[in-house]
Every structure is written in structure tokens, then in C-alpha cells.
VMD Tcl script that draws the C-alpha trace (Angstrom):
set ca {
  {94.16 108.30 36.22}
  {91.47 106.65 37.52}
  {88.78 109.27 39.87}
  {89.98 106.14 42.93}
  {93.83 106.02 42.82}
  {94.00 109.85 42.24}
  {92.20 110.14 45.90}
  {94.27 107.64 47.39}
  {97.23 109.22 46.23}
  {95.50 113.53 46.71}
  {94.29 112.52 50.61}
  {94.71 108.95 52.00}
  {93.03 109.94 55.49}
  {89.38 110.72 53.74}
  {90.26 108.00 51.40}
  {90.15 106.06 54.37}
  {87.70 107.32 56.40}
  {85.25 106.67 52.71}
  {86.30 103.31 52.56}
  {85.01 102.55 56.38}
  {82.19 104.82 55.21}
  {80.73 102.61 52.48}
  {81.95 99.38 53.85}
  {79.36 100.07 57.23}
  {76.62 100.90 54.49}
  {77.24 99.48 51.42}
  {73.91 98.77 50.26}
  {72.93 102.33 51.14}
  {76.01 104.05 49.22}
  {78.28 104.09 46.81}
  {82.24 104.33 47.08}
  {81.86 107.42 45.23}
  {79.20 109.62 47.68}
  {80.82 107.94 50.70}
  {84.28 109.88 49.75}
  {82.31 113.24 49.03}
  {80.35 112.90 52.52}
  {83.69 112.23 54.02}
  {85.97 115.00 52.05}
  {82.92 117.23 54.18}
  {83.60 115.83 56.83}
  {86.62 116.14 57.71}
  {86.69 119.11 55.51}
  {82.91 121.48 55.97}
  {84.12 124.58 53.83}
  {84.18 122.20 51.20}
  {80.05 121.86 51.18}
  {79.31 124.27 48.24}
  {81.95 121.76 45.94}
  {80.18 118.98 47.41}
  {76.87 120.42 45.92}
  {77.91 121.89 43.21}
  {77.56 119.34 39.86}
  {76.53 116.12 41.96}
  {72.74 116.87 41.40}
  {70.84 114.54 39.02}
  {69.68 117.08 36.90}
  {72.69 118.75 35.82}
  {74.08 116.52 32.89}
  {77.60 118.67 32.73}
  {78.22 117.73 36.67}
  {78.71 114.09 35.68}
  {82.19 112.38 35.20}
  {83.15 110.42 32.15}
}
mol new
graphics top color blue
foreach p $ca { graphics top sphere $p radius 0.5 }
foreach p [lrange $ca 0 end-1] q [lrange $ca 1 end] { graphics top cylinder $p $q radius 0.2 }
display resetview
């Protein structure tokens, strides 16, 4: 199952907020980055999960 669809099924409110953020800043932010930002906005205690594995110098954190 695609990540996009899985996110919409598991947390539609975060996905809706991410869609709004992405639409507002389309040229500067990908939908994936907007979703992670929306997730942290809704659940601030997950900031450590957002940072882990999403650094450009961390090849193990990239999704296939």
C-alpha cells in the first residue's frame, strides 16, 4: 500500500492539514514534508520521531 493512501486511512485529519500546508507552499515543500510538519503540529511529542531518519546524510532513513 502506498504511503500516501496509508496516511489518509490512518490519520485523515493530519493528512487534511498536510494537504492545506502543501497547497499553500507548493513550490517550497513536498507533500511528505508537509505531512510530517502537520503531524508534529497536531502531536508535538512526536518531534523526535520526525527528526529521526529524515536527515539527508542518513541513507538508512530514506524510504524506498
